[in-house]
C-alpha positions in Angstrom: 123.6 126.5 128.0 121.9 127.0 124.7 121.1 124.0 122.5 120.7 124.1 118.7 119.6 121.2 116.4 119.0 120.8 112.7 116.6 118.1 111.7 116.1 116.8 108.2 113.6 114.0 107.9 111.4 112.2 105.4 108.4 110.0 106.0 105.0 109.2 104.4 101.7 110.4 105.6 98.2 111.3 104.4 98.2 114.9 103.1 96.1 116.5 100.4 92.8 118.1 99.5 91.5 115.8 96.8 90.1 112.3 97.4 92.8 110.5 95.5 95.5 112.4 97.4 94.0 111.3 100.7 93.9 107.5 99.8 97.7 107.0 99.5 100.4 108.2 101.8 102.7 110.8 100.2 106.3 111.6 101.0 106.8 114.6 103.2 110.2 116.3 103.8 110.8 118.3 107.0 113.7 120.6 107.6 113.7 122.1 111.1 116.1 124.3 113.0 115.4 124.6 116.7 117.1 126.5 119.5 116.4 126.3 123.3 118.0 127.3 126.5 118.0 123.7 127.6 119.0 120.4 126.1 117.0 119.3 122.9 116.8 115.6 122.3 117.0 115.1 118.5 115.3 111.7 118.6 112.4 112.8 120.7 111.8 116.0 118.6 111.9 113.9 115.4 109.5 111.2 116.8 107.0 113.9 117.9 107.0 115.6 114.5 106.4 112.3 112.7 103.6 111.3 115.1 102.0 114.7 114.8 101.9 114.5 111.0 100.6 111.0 110.9 97.8 111.7 113.4 96.5 115.0 112.0 96.3 114.1 108.2 96.5 117.7 107.0 94.8 119.0 103.9 97.8 121.2 102.9 101.4 121.5 103.8 100.8 125.2 104.7 98.1 124.1 107.2 100.6 121.8 108.8 103.0 124.6 109.5 100.6 126.9 111.4 
């Protein structure tokens, strides 16, 4: 059985190159479509994405997508 989910989420995290950007959390919007041959748990996927962004503190959005 193939599973398909669409995730739209917003949260605040540290992202930016300049010093002032990295002092205050900024709103990030994530839109994700995922397919798998097994069950996908929407809540677990969302939680992992949010945790990943808050932990890494990327310099650019493009870097976060690699």
